[in-house]
Structures are given as structure tokens and as C-alpha cells.
C-alpha angles and dihedrals in degrees: 000000000000115000118203112208094211093052090046093052094045091048092052094045088057094045093046091050089052093048093048093049088049090051092049090050095049096045096035089232121159115243130171117226093235091055090047091053093046092050091047092053091047092048092050089067089070089059088076086079085083090077092055123086117263105294097193134254099276098049091041091052092050093049091045091050094049090047092051093050095048093043091052093047090051093046101042104021125228114302103155133307093273093057092045090050094049094047093044093051091047093047093045092048092049090049092048093049093049092047090046092052091049092047090050090056090045094050094044102043102018092211118199092224094061132071123185127190136147090004091298123110137204119203123190103198142102117311087220090064091050092050093047092047096050092043090055090049092048091050088052090053091049091051090049091050092049090052093046092048090062090075105105120243128210108265119225147134121295142171117241119203112202117190120193111173107315094334117100120190124188119207132174112255134207122202107220126166087206089077101082096153113138133171108254091208099055103012090234118146117244124232107210117215128184115269089239088067092060097089092041092054101036103027090232134099117260112258120154091202095051107039120173121255112286095033127112138170122259126192111246131187125200134174092265104034150358124233148118130290129194114245136180139171113246121210090249140002122192124181118205131192110186093185093059093034103235140118121199132184110219138193109235146120124247119228132183121226141153096274116128127228119354129035108255123222137166110255092224089083088067092062116115 
């Protein structure tokens, strides 16, 4: 079977992107699209191992492990050994399951359009089939995450660090399952801060009709009323809980509402 290097690289960039987004979804870890693309391109280089002779299980496992760690660090950044370990295990497991599924098809049907070696695969078929297949798998992951997120968390008080540019603001946070607000464009949960925190976080006065660049309005429903709240995506959000001794970067938007006191967030974003 003839293997085209350009097709191989493009295929693995796509697959790596899918696996990284799956990892981010399962672990609720923030990841910028540009970092995801860069890590996917970097990870695709390892797919060239398919053109080498069988290198054995041990060496292949070591190379695969090193690749997973460096890909995860490039995609998610470095936020402590625990976070690197969790993301690496999740990414490696997703990769292993996908490769196992492909190998199962390969071993059972021995299709002429598929070549498998050193845990990497090359598939010579329609891109449409690949897109549809991975989309179905990603939907399955999203449904699993939605089901898992229904497990209640212990509510408590937290500190939320919000970084926008060079400005870092610390607000008290309250984990409350009653805050189910999510952005319907990105699916990201929304942390709702008091409107009086707007100027402290953004450096500008709060005016719904003249929002700063990067802000938009999001429909919001409460027990008493329906309306719009201003939301934006900060450069970084970290939630701390000194009592339990952990610090976790999260992927979320920040909105400004009429709540008093602490910023309210859904505890599901703290899930690993």
C-alpha cells in the first residue's frame, strides 16, 4: 500500500485536534484554539513512525508516552504536575482507545484502504467519512460529560483569580449547582460576578450600551426575571480552595449580573 506523507500528516493533525478537544472536554481544562492546532501539528510528526519497521512494544510505549506528555504541555500549558498528569493520562487513554478501535477493525476485516503499524494508522478513504465518524465520537463524549456532570459537588467558598491582560482580580466565589448558565456558542459555563466588580475587573465603568471590546450580551433567565448579561472570556481563570488545598485553571466565561457578594459558578467546572 502506498502511503502519502502529506495525507498522513493531515489525517493525524485532524485526529490529534479531536483527541485534544476530547481531553479538554473530559477534564474541563482551558485550551486556546491556537495552542490546540500547534500541538496537533507537532503531534502529527510522530505519525511518521508508521513508515518504520515494527519497533517493539516497549520502545513504542516510551515514545508514545513522551509524545503524549509534550503534546499535552504544548496544548494546555504547565499548571502543576497534577494537572499535567491528569491531562496526559486522559489524552493517552483517548489515543489508546481510538487506536485500539481502529486496530480492531483492521484485524477483523483486513481492509485494503487501511495500514496499521507502531500504533499509528493510515486510512485511504473519503475525508467526509472521517469527519462524520469523529463527530459522532465527539458527540458521544459530550453526552458522557453531560451525564457525569450531574453528580453533585460539595458547595463551598472559593477564591477566583481573573486575569485580563496584566490585570489580575481576586473575587470570592460560591459553588452553586443553581447556576446552570452556559454560552450557547461555545458551550462554556459562565461565572456570574456582581455588576459592581465590572470596573474592578475591566478598568472601565459598567454600561450595557457601551461594552468594551471582547464583550457580548448573553440571554440569562433567573427565578424572578429574564434578561441579558454582559460576558467576556478573560485570558485566564483560576479557582482556588485553600481549605481543600488545590488550585485549578478552568475554561469559562465571566458575566456580570445583579447578584450580591460572591461570584457564582457551577461546581461541575471543578471536575477533573
